[in-house]
N, C-alpha and C positions, 0 to 999 in steps of 0.2 A: 830084484830092482836095479836099474842102471846106475853106474858110479855118479852119473852127473845129476840124475832124478835124486840120488841119496843126499848128495852135498847140498842140492837147492831145498831138498825138505828140511835137513837139519839145521841150515842158515836160517831159513823161515821158523821153526821150531825153537832156535835160541832166541830170536829177536822176541818172539812172543812170551817165552819162559823161562828166558835167563836170570831174571830177579828171582825166580823161586829157588834156582840153583844156588845164587848167593845166599838167600835166607837160611836155605837148610845147611849150606856149607858154613856159615856165621853160627848156626845154633849148635854145632857140633864140634866147634874148635873154640881153643882158647886165644889164638892170636891172629892178627891180619895175615901172617905168612901161612900158617896152618890153613886158614879158611881159603887162602888163593891154592894151596896145593890141593886141598879136597875138592875144591870148585873143578880143577883141572881133571882130578880123579874121575868127578862124576861125570863131566863133558865126554871124557875117554869112553867110560862104560856106556854112555848114551850112545855115542858114534859106532862103537862096536855091537851093541844089540839093536840097532836100528833096523837092520835087515830082517830081525826078528819080529818086527812089529805088525800085528796082524789087523790092526783096526778096531779090534774089540772094546777098546777104550779110547776116549779122547786123547788128542796128543798132548794136553795138558795133565791129565791121569797119568799117561805113561812116563811121561817126564819126571813129574813129582814122584812115581813109583821108583824110576831108576835113581833119582836122587837121594829117596829115602833109604833104601836098600843099600846103596854105596855108602852113605854116610854112617849106617849103623854098623856094617861091616869094618869100615874104617875105624871108627869109634871102639868097637871092641878088640880089633887087632892092636890098636895103639894105646891102650889104657895103661900098660906099665910105665910108659915114657911120660903121659900126661901126668901120672899121679905125684910125678917129682916135679912138674913144672906149675907156675904161678901165671895166671891170665894177665895180659897187658890191658890195662885200663884206657881203650880206645875204642870210640865209636865213630863212624863216619854218618854224617846226619847232615840233610840238605838243610842249610842256614837261609834265612830270608832276611831282606834288611830291616823288615818289620820288627823282629823279634830281637830283645836286648841280649847282650852276652849272658847275664845271668840266667835268663830263659834257656839258652843255648846249652849251657851249661849244666841245667835242671834237667832237659832234655837227654843229654847224653848220659847222665848218670841212672835217668829211669831207663832207657833203654840197654846201658850195661847190665843194670840190676836185673832185668828182664831175662835178658839172655844168661845170664849167672843162674837165674832161677830155673828157667828151661834145660839148661844141661845138667841140672840137678835131678830132672825127672827120669822116671824109666823111659827106654827108647819109643816105645809105642806111644806114652803119653807125650813125650818131646814133639814126635812126627805129627799127632793129632793136633797140637796146640799150633805148630806151623802150620798147618792146612787151615785150622780156623782162622789165624792170623791171615791167612791169604783170601779169606773171605769164600772158600770151597763150600759148596753145599754138602749136607750129610751124606747124600748119595754118591756125590764126586769122592768124599773123604772115604766113604765105604769101598769104592772102587779102588783107590789107591791102596788102601792097607788091606783088602781082601777080605772083610769082615761086614757083618749086616749094619744096615742103617740104624737099627734099636742099639745094637752095641756101640755105635759111634756116638749115639747121644748119651748112654750111661758112661762109657770111658771118658768124653769129653767132660762130662759134670764132674766127675772125679779128678780128672786133670786139672780142671779150671780151680777147684778147691784147693788140692795140691800147691797150685802154682801162687793163688792168692796167700796161703798160708807161709811159701816161702818168700814171697815179696814182704809180705808182713814183718816177719822174723829179720829180714835184710835191713829193713826200714829202721827196726829198733835197735839193730846193731850200729847202723849208720849214726842214729840220734845218739847212741850214748858215747861213741867215739868221737862225734862233735863236742859233745859238753866235757870229756877230759881234756 
């Protein structure tokens, strides 16, 4: 692949799939600074491996695969430092003039709770949930993760149940702290 072609392809794919990079980075980090660092690492890995793209999967599938593998490796290597660190309670959301500030606060809390719960899931479950939240089909999820479509269904069901339990237990904790 010529250098100019590679730059053009990468730029186009980044425009189309850049949001998935940020979602993956946010799900595997505790702070916005870490999220930015991981996103940069994902983009670097994508750029370096672009020449090995064979076209056997769609660009979206390939981009997701690179993002998830990079995030999982980063998460594993960075675990000792993260165990001593507390997350910042910050979420960037799109606000509209129609929603009240109370609704915005509630939305921020729910999104932060969701990301905290996703972070507690095993890596493959977290990856499945992210792919599901991005509306990928079971076939596309199977391609990204290298598992069968049936396995996607089974694992996704289990991940949803685990995520629901984590969200409910977090809601109860928040409710108890509000009452004290």
